[in-house]
C-alpha positions as a Markdown table, in Angstrom:
| # | Residue | x | y | z |
|---|---|---|---|---|
| 1 | Met | 22.7 | -40.7 | 9.4 |
| 2 | His | 21.9 | -38.1 | 6.8 |
| 3 | Tyr | 19.8 | -36.2 | 9.2 |
| 4 | Thr | 22.6 | -36.3 | 11.9 |
| 5 | Ala | 25.1 | -34.9 | 9.5 |
| 6 | Phe | 22.7 | -32.2 | 8.4 |
| 7 | Phe | 22.1 | -30.9 | 12.0 |
| 8 | Leu | 25.7 | -31.2 | 12.8 |
| 9 | Ala | 26.6 | -29.1 | 9.8 |
| 10 | Ala | 23.8 | -26.5 | 10.7 |
| 11 | Ala | 25.2 | -26.2 | 14.2 |
| 12 | Ser | 28.9 | -25.8 | 13.0 |
| 13 | Pro | 30.6 | -22.3 | 13.3 |
| 14 | Leu | 30.8 | -22.4 | 9.5 |
| 15 | Ala | 26.8 | -22.6 | 9.2 |
| 16 | Ala | 26.5 | -20.0 | 11.8 |
| 17 | Ala | 28.9 | -17.6 | 10.0 |
| 18 | Ala | 26.9 | -18.1 | 6.8 |
| 19 | Ala | 23.6 | -17.4 | 8.4 |
| 20 | Ala | 24.9 | -14.2 | 10.1 |
| 21 | Ala | 26.2 | -13.1 | 6.7 |
| 22 | Ala | 22.8 | -13.6 | 5.2 |
| 23 | Val | 21.1 | -11.5 | 7.7 |
| 24 | Leu | 23.7 | -8.7 | 7.3 |
| 25 | Gly | 23.3 | -8.9 | 3.5 |
| 26 | Arg | 19.5 | -8.3 | 3.9 |
| 27 | Arg | 20.3 | -5.4 | 6.3 |
| 28 | Ala | 22.8 | -3.9 | 4.0 |
| 29 | Asp | 20.0 | -3.8 | 1.3 |
| 30 | Cys | 17.6 | -1.9 | 3.5 |
| 31 | Ala | 16.5 | 1.6 | 2.6 |
| 32 | Pro | 15.9 | 4.2 | 5.0 |
| 33 | Thr | 12.4 | 4.9 | 3.1 |
| 34 | His | 10.7 | 2.3 | 1.1 |
| 35 | Leu | 7.5 | 2.8 | -1.0 |
| 36 | Leu | 4.9 | 0.1 | -1.9 |
| 37 | Val | 2.9 | 1.2 | -4.7 |
| 38 | Ala | -0.5 | -0.4 | -5.8 |
| 39 | Arg | -1.7 | 0.4 | -9.4 |
| 40 | Gly | -5.2 | 0.8 | -10.3 |
| 41 | Ser | -7.7 | -1.5 | -12.1 |
| 42 | Asn | -6.6 | -3.0 | -15.6 |
| 43 | Glu | -3.2 | -1.0 | -15.4 |
| 44 | Arg | -0.2 | -3.1 | -16.6 |
| 45 | Pro | 1.8 | -4.6 | -13.9 |
| 46 | Gly | 4.2 | -1.9 | -12.3 |
| 47 | Tyr | 3.5 | 1.4 | -11.0 |
| 48 | Gly | 0.7 | 2.6 | -13.4 |
| 49 | Ile | -0.2 | 6.4 | -13.1 |
| 50 | Leu | 1.5 | 6.4 | -9.7 |
| 51 | Gln | 5.0 | 6.2 | -11.4 |
| 52 | Ser | 5.3 | 10.0 | -11.4 |
| 53 | Leu | 4.4 | 10.3 | -7.8 |
| 54 | Ala | 6.6 | 7.4 | -6.6 |
| 55 | Ser | 9.5 | 8.8 | -8.5 |
| 56 | Ser | 9.0 | 12.2 | -7.1 |
| 57 | Ile | 9.0 | 11.0 | -3.5 |
| 58 | Val | 12.1 | 8.8 | -4.2 |
| 59 | Glu | 14.0 | 11.8 | -5.6 |
| 60 | Ala | 13.0 | 13.8 | -2.6 |
| 61 | Asn | 14.3 | 11.1 | 0.0 |
| 62 | Asp | 17.9 | 10.2 | -0.2 |
| 63 | Gly | 18.4 | 6.4 | -0.6 |
| 64 | Ala | 14.6 | 5.6 | -0.9 |
| 65 | Thr | 13.5 | 2.5 | -2.9 |
| 66 | Met | 10.2 | 1.5 | -4.3 |
| 67 | Glu | 8.4 | -1.6 | -5.4 |
| 68 | Pro | 5.0 | -2.5 | -6.9 |
| 69 | Ile | 2.5 | -4.6 | -5.2 |
| 70 | Asn | 2.1 | -7.7 | -7.2 |
| 71 | Tyr | -1.6 | -8.5 | -7.6 |
| 72 | Pro | -4.0 | -8.9 | -10.5 |
| 73 | Ala | -5.6 | -5.4 | -10.5 |
| 74 | Lys | -8.6 | -6.7 | -12.5 |
| 75 | Leu | -11.8 | -4.8 | -12.7 |
| 76 | Arg | -13.9 | -7.8 | -13.3 |
| 77 | Pro | -14.2 | -9.8 | -11.2 |
| 78 | Tyr | -13.4 | -7.1 | -8.7 |
| 79 | Gly | -13.8 | -9.0 | -5.4 |
| 80 | Pro | -11.2 | -11.7 | -6.1 |
| 81 | Ser | -8.8 | -9.2 | -7.4 |
| 82 | Val | -9.1 | -7.1 | -4.2 |
| 83 | Ser | -8.8 | -10.1 | -2.0 |
| 84 | Ala | -5.7 | -11.2 | -3.8 |
| 85 | Gly | -4.4 | -7.4 | -3.5 |
| 86 | Val | -5.1 | -7.4 | 0.3 |
| 87 | Asp | -3.0 | -10.5 | 0.8 |
| 88 | Ala | -0.3 | -9.2 | -1.4 |
| 89 | Val | -0.1 | -5.8 | 0.5 |
| 90 | Lys | 0.0 | -7.7 | 3.8 |
| 91 | Lys | 2.7 | -10.0 | 2.5 |
| 92 | Gln | 5.0 | -7.4 | 1.0 |
| 93 | Leu | 4.6 | -5.0 | 3.8 |
| 94 | Ser | 5.2 | -7.8 | 6.5 |
| 95 | Asp | 8.2 | -9.1 | 4.6 |
| 96 | Tyr | 9.9 | -5.7 | 4.3 |
| 97 | Val | 9.3 | -4.8 | 7.9 |
| 98 | Gln | 10.8 | -7.9 | 9.2 |
| 99 | Ala | 13.7 | -7.7 | 7.1 |
| 100 | Cys | 14.2 | -3.9 | 7.6 |
| 101 | Pro | 12.5 | -2.9 | 10.8 |
| 102 | Asp | 14.1 | 0.6 | 10.9 |
| 103 | Ala | 12.8 | 1.6 | 7.5 |
| 104 | Lys | 10.2 | 4.2 | 7.0 |
| 105 | Ile | 7.3 | 2.6 | 4.8 |
| 106 | Leu | 5.2 | 4.8 | 2.5 |
| 107 | Leu | 2.0 | 3.2 | 0.9 |
| 108 | Leu | 0.7 | 4.6 | -2.4 |
| 109 | Gly | -2.6 | 3.4 | -4.0 |
| 110 | Tyr | -4.6 | 4.5 | -6.9 |
| 111 | Ser | -8.3 | 3.5 | -7.5 |
| 112 | Gln | -8.3 | -0.3 | -6.7 |
| 113 | Gly | -4.8 | 0.0 | -5.4 |
| 114 | Ala | -6.1 | 2.5 | -2.7 |
| 115 | Asn | -8.9 | -0.1 | -2.0 |
| 116 | Ile | -6.5 | -2.9 | -1.2 |
| 117 | Ile | -4.2 | -0.7 | 0.9 |
| 118 | Gly | -7.1 | 0.5 | 3.0 |
| 119 | Asp | -8.5 | -2.9 | 3.5 |
| 120 | Ala | -5.0 | -4.3 | 4.5 |
| 121 | Leu | -4.6 | -1.5 | 7.1 |
| 122 | Cys | -8.2 | -1.2 | 8.4 |
| 123 | Gly | -9.9 | -4.4 | 7.4 |
| 124 | Gly | -12.6 | -4.7 | 4.8 |
| 125 | Asn | -14.9 | -6.8 | 2.5 |
| 126 | Thr | -14.9 | -4.6 | -0.7 |
| 127 | Gly | -18.4 | -3.5 | -0.2 |
| 128 | Gly | -19.7 | -7.0 | 0.0 |
| 129 | Gln | -17.9 | -8.2 | -3.1 |
| 130 | Gly | -15.4 | -10.2 | -1.2 |
| 131 | Pro | -14.7 | -11.9 | 1.9 |
| 132 | Asp | -14.4 | -10.0 | 5.3 |
| 133 | Thr | -10.5 | -9.4 | 6.0 |
| 134 | Asp | -8.9 | -8.5 | 9.2 |
| 135 | Pro | -6.5 | -5.6 | 9.3 |
| 136 | Ile | -2.8 | -6.3 | 9.5 |
| 137 | Gly | -1.3 | -6.5 | 13.0 |
| 138 | Gly | -0.2 | -3.4 | 14.8 |
| 139 | Asp | 3.4 | -4.6 | 15.1 |
| 140 | Ile | 3.5 | -4.3 | 11.1 |
| 141 | Ser | 1.3 | -1.3 | 10.6 |
| 142 | Ser | 3.1 | 0.8 | 13.1 |
| 143 | His | 6.0 | 1.0 | 10.6 |
| 144 | Val | 3.8 | 2.9 | 8.1 |
| 145 | Ala | 4.9 | 6.5 | 8.0 |
| 146 | Ala | 2.5 | 7.8 | 5.2 |
| 147 | Val | -0.2 | 6.8 | 3.0 |
| 148 | Val | -1.5 | 8.4 | -0.1 |
| 149 | Trp | -4.7 | 7.4 | -2.0 |
| 150 | Tyr | -5.8 | 8.7 | -5.3 |
| 151 | Gly | -9.4 | 8.0 | -6.2 |
| 152 | Asp | -10.2 | 5.5 | -3.5 |
| 153 | Pro | -13.6 | 3.7 | -4.2 |
| 154 | Arg | -13.9 | 3.2 | -0.4 |
| 155 | His | -13.7 | 7.0 | 0.2 |
| 156 | Asn | -15.7 | 8.4 | 3.1 |
| 157 | Ala | -16.5 | 12.0 | 2.7 |
| 158 | Gly | -15.8 | 14.4 | 5.6 |
| 159 | Lys | -12.8 | 12.7 | 7.1 |
| 160 | Ser | -9.9 | 14.6 | 8.5 |
| 161 | Phe | -7.4 | 13.1 | 5.9 |
| 162 | Asp | -9.5 | 14.2 | 2.8 |
| 163 | Lys | -7.5 | 16.3 | 0.6 |
| 164 | Gly | -9.6 | 16.6 | -2.5 |
| 165 | Thr | -12.9 | 18.5 | -3.4 |
| 166 | Ala | -15.4 | 15.5 | -3.2 |
| 167 | Gln | -18.1 | 15.9 | -0.6 |
| 168 | Thr | -19.8 | 12.5 | -1.3 |
| 169 | Asp | -18.8 | 8.9 | -0.5 |
| 170 | Gly | -17.3 | 6.3 | -2.9 |
| 171 | Ile | -19.2 | 3.5 | -4.6 |
| 172 | Asn | -17.9 | 1.1 | -1.9 |
| 173 | Ala | -17.6 | 3.4 | 1.0 |
| 174 | Arg | -15.8 | 2.3 | 4.0 |
| 175 | Thr | -18.1 | 1.2 | 6.9 |
| 176 | Asp | -17.5 | 2.2 | 10.5 |
| 177 | Asn | -16.2 | -1.2 | 11.6 |
| 178 | Gln | -13.5 | -0.9 | 8.9 |
| 179 | Ser | -12.5 | 2.7 | 9.7 |
| 180 | Cys | -9.2 | 3.9 | 8.9 |
| 181 | Asp | -9.5 | 6.8 | 11.5 |
| 182 | Ala | -6.6 | 5.1 | 13.6 |
| 183 | Phe | -4.3 | 6.1 | 10.7 |
| 184 | Ala | -5.8 | 9.5 | 10.1 |
| 185 | Ser | -2.6 | 11.5 | 10.8 |
| 186 | Val | -0.6 | 9.6 | 8.3 |
| 187 | Ile | -3.2 | 9.3 | 5.4 |
| 188 | Ala | -3.8 | 11.9 | 2.5 |
| 189 | Ser | -6.9 | 10.8 | 0.5 |
| 190 | Tyr | -7.4 | 12.7 | -2.7 |
| 191 | Cys | -10.6 | 12.5 | -4.2 |
| 192 | Asp | -12.4 | 15.2 | -6.4 |
| 193 | Ile | -16.0 | 16.0 | -7.3 |
| 194 | Gly | -17.0 | 14.3 | -10.5 |
| 195 | Asp | -14.9 | 11.0 | -9.9 |
| 196 | Pro | -17.2 | 8.1 | -10.7 |
| 197 | Phe | -15.5 | 5.8 | -8.3 |
| 198 | Cys | -14.5 | 7.7 | -5.2 |
| 199 | Ala | -17.3 | 10.3 | -5.3 |
| 200 | Gly | -20.1 | 8.7 | -7.3 |
| 201 | Gly | -19.7 | 11.3 | -10.1 |
| 202 | Asn | -19.8 | 10.9 | -13.8 |
| 203 | Asp | -16.6 | 12.4 | -15.2 |
| 204 | Val | -14.1 | 9.6 | -15.6 |
| 205 | Gly | -11.6 | 12.2 | -16.7 |
| 206 | Val | -11.3 | 13.3 | -13.1 |
| 207 | His | -10.3 | 9.9 | -12.0 |
| 208 | Phe | -7.2 | 10.0 | -14.2 |
| 209 | Gly | -6.2 | 13.5 | -13.4 |
| 210 | Tyr | -4.9 | 13.1 | -9.8 |
| 211 | Pro | -1.2 | 12.9 | -10.5 |
| 212 | Arg | -1.1 | 16.3 | -12.8 |
| 213 | Lys | -3.1 | 17.9 | -10.0 |
| 214 | Tyr | -1.7 | 16.5 | -6.7 |
| 215 | Asp | 1.7 | 15.0 | -7.2 |
| 216 | Gly | 3.4 | 17.9 | -5.6 |
| 217 | Asp | 1.2 | 18.2 | -2.7 |
| 218 | Ala | 1.3 | 14.4 | -2.1 |
| 219 | Thr | 5.2 | 14.5 | -2.2 |
| 220 | Glu | 5.4 | 17.4 | 0.3 |
| 221 | Phe | 2.9 | 15.5 | 2.5 |
| 222 | Val | 5.0 | 12.2 | 2.8 |
| 223 | Thr | 8.4 | 14.0 | 2.9 |
């Protein structure tokens, strides 16, 4: 009897109206441009050093909103942190696209954050430190309008989307079967000579210097 009452209530005009209102409520909250931002290793939850870039992009795009990727961002153990991050990117991206299919999605990633965004879009296994992961489906990734990476440890030198000065691969360079070439037109990957993580260098200061050097250029790229 309780089940019968439940189904009758769900089928009632009142229930249908409530469901429609819920959908309209979600649509009313949709932004024309939405940023998903993945911080780097050992940064506190939030936006990390990408805060300045994300804020600049939001200011340049009327009505834009942003949210951080919710993942551990642990340097050690790295593989499990990346695996959790890839899952988080896929979920948060899918959730927003399904709720707001007309929104333009921008993905920003720094260091490990760049790693997880790349693996979510293109597939990966973190240079053997984690399980193989399939890329997210094209029905979701087709909504991504731009991607910005700072200091991506899976950097491949010589790609058309390279924007920095580095001429060498990262410490976990992306393999051909995990290539992001399909997204080349929407990616800007900033990696400079000397960066220990994206270019195999020995100057950690380079790894922290991308916002000051490239925020303006990156904002222009995605706007």
